[in-house]
C-alpha positions as a Markdown table, in Angstrom:
| # | Residue | x | y | z |
|---|---|---|---|---|
| 1 | Unk | 52.3 | -26.8 | 17.1 |
| 2 | Unk | 54.6 | -28.3 | 14.5 |
| 3 | Unk | 54.7 | -32.0 | 13.6 |
| 4 | Unk | 57.5 | -34.0 | 15.1 |
| 5 | Unk | 60.0 | -35.1 | 12.5 |
| 6 | Unk | 60.8 | -38.8 | 12.2 |
| 7 | Unk | 64.0 | -40.2 | 13.6 |
| 8 | Unk | 65.3 | -40.8 | 10.1 |
| 9 | Unk | 65.0 | -37.1 | 9.2 |
| 10 | Unk | 68.1 | -35.9 | 7.3 |
| 11 | Unk | 69.9 | -39.2 | 7.5 |
| 12 | Unk | 71.2 | -39.7 | 4.0 |
| 13 | Unk | 71.8 | -43.4 | 4.5 |
| 14 | Unk | 68.1 | -43.9 | 5.2 |
| 15 | Unk | 66.4 | -41.3 | 3.1 |
| 16 | Unk | 68.6 | -41.1 | 0.0 |
| 17 | Unk | 70.8 | -44.3 | 0.0 |
| 18 | Unk | 73.0 | -45.5 | -2.9 |
| 19 | Unk | 71.3 | -48.1 | -5.1 |
| 20 | Unk | 73.1 | -51.1 | -6.7 |
| 21 | Unk | 74.4 | -48.9 | -9.5 |
| 22 | Unk | 76.0 | -46.4 | -7.2 |
| 23 | Unk | 73.3 | -43.7 | -7.7 |
| 24 | Unk | 71.3 | -42.2 | -4.9 |
| 25 | Unk | 67.5 | -42.7 | -4.8 |
| 26 | Unk | 64.8 | -42.3 | -2.2 |
| 27 | Unk | 63.0 | -45.4 | -0.9 |
| 28 | Unk | 59.3 | -45.7 | -1.7 |
| 29 | Unk | 58.2 | -45.3 | 1.9 |
| 30 | Unk | 59.9 | -41.9 | 2.0 |
| 31 | Unk | 58.2 | -40.7 | -1.1 |
| 32 | Unk | 54.7 | -42.0 | -0.3 |
| 33 | Unk | 54.4 | -42.0 | 3.5 |
| 34 | Unk | 56.3 | -39.0 | 4.7 |
| 35 | Unk | 55.2 | -35.4 | 4.6 |
| 36 | Unk | 58.7 | -34.2 | 5.2 |
| 37 | Unk | 60.3 | -35.9 | 2.2 |
| 38 | Unk | 61.5 | -32.8 | 0.3 |
| 39 | Unk | 62.8 | -30.9 | 3.3 |
| 40 | Unk | 64.4 | -34.1 | 4.7 |
| 41 | Unk | 66.2 | -35.0 | 1.5 |
| 42 | Unk | 67.5 | -31.5 | 1.0 |
| 43 | Unk | 68.8 | -31.4 | 4.6 |
| 44 | Unk | 70.4 | -34.8 | 4.2 |
| 45 | Unk | 72.2 | -33.8 | 1.0 |
| 46 | Unk | 73.4 | -30.5 | 2.4 |
| 47 | Unk | 74.8 | -32.0 | 5.5 |
| 48 | Unk | 76.3 | -35.1 | 4.0 |
| 49 | Unk | 77.4 | -33.5 | 0.8 |
| 50 | Unk | 80.9 | -32.6 | 1.8 |
| 51 | Unk | 81.6 | -35.4 | 4.3 |
| 52 | Unk | 79.9 | -38.1 | 2.3 |
| 53 | Unk | 81.6 | -37.2 | -0.9 |
| 54 | Unk | 85.0 | -37.1 | 0.8 |
| 55 | Unk | 84.3 | -40.6 | 2.1 |
| 56 | Unk | 83.4 | -41.9 | -1.3 |
| 57 | Unk | 86.5 | -40.3 | -2.8 |
| 58 | Unk | 88.7 | -41.9 | -0.2 |
| 59 | Unk | 87.2 | -45.3 | -0.9 |
| 60 | Unk | 87.8 | -44.8 | -4.7 |
| 61 | Unk | 91.4 | -43.6 | -4.1 |
| 62 | Unk | 92.1 | -46.7 | -1.9 |
| 63 | Unk | 90.6 | -49.1 | -4.4 |
| 64 | Unk | 92.6 | -47.6 | -7.2 |
| 65 | Unk | 95.8 | -47.7 | -5.1 |
| 66 | Unk | 96.3 | -44.0 | -4.9 |
| 67 | Unk | 96.4 | -44.0 | -1.0 |
| 68 | Unk | 97.4 | -46.7 | 1.4 |
| 69 | Unk | 95.4 | -48.4 | 4.1 |
| 70 | Unk | 96.6 | -46.3 | 7.0 |
| 71 | Unk | 96.2 | -43.0 | 5.2 |
| 72 | Unk | 92.6 | -43.9 | 4.3 |
| 73 | Unk | 91.9 | -45.1 | 7.8 |
| 74 | Unk | 93.2 | -41.9 | 9.4 |
| 75 | Unk | 91.2 | -39.7 | 7.0 |
| 76 | Unk | 88.0 | -41.7 | 7.4 |
| 77 | Unk | 88.4 | -41.5 | 11.2 |
| 78 | Unk | 88.6 | -37.7 | 10.9 |
| 79 | Unk | 85.5 | -37.5 | 8.7 |
| 80 | Unk | 83.7 | -39.8 | 11.1 |
| 81 | Unk | 84.5 | -37.5 | 14.0 |
| 82 | Unk | 83.3 | -34.4 | 12.1 |
| 83 | Unk | 80.1 | -36.2 | 11.2 |
| 84 | Unk | 79.5 | -37.4 | 14.8 |
| 85 | Unk | 80.1 | -33.8 | 16.1 |
| 86 | Unk | 77.7 | -32.4 | 13.6 |
| 87 | Unk | 75.0 | -34.9 | 14.6 |
| 88 | Unk | 75.5 | -34.2 | 18.3 |
| 89 | Unk | 75.2 | -30.4 | 17.6 |
| 90 | Unk | 71.9 | -31.1 | 15.8 |
| 91 | Unk | 70.5 | -33.2 | 18.6 |
| 92 | Unk | 71.4 | -30.5 | 21.1 |
| 93 | Unk | 69.8 | -27.8 | 19.0 |
| 94 | Unk | 66.6 | -29.8 | 18.6 |
| 95 | Unk | 66.2 | -30.3 | 22.4 |
């Protein structure tokens, strides 16, 4: 029987968040206490790579004045929907 993965498995905001300098790093508890850390971080990065990066690009474009509020809002909403659908598919697959 395989071990059950923790609820934070593959969640990039929990297992590989941005630090104060804008770089991603794993929290100590992930590195020391979790047996899934490598697999978990790889999954989080793979899944979030495209959607998360697009989100960060939208924020940077808005802050620099390259896109307006409503354009940013609409694009972020689309990204959120894609991310939510991906998460729902994963939960259905794990059941």
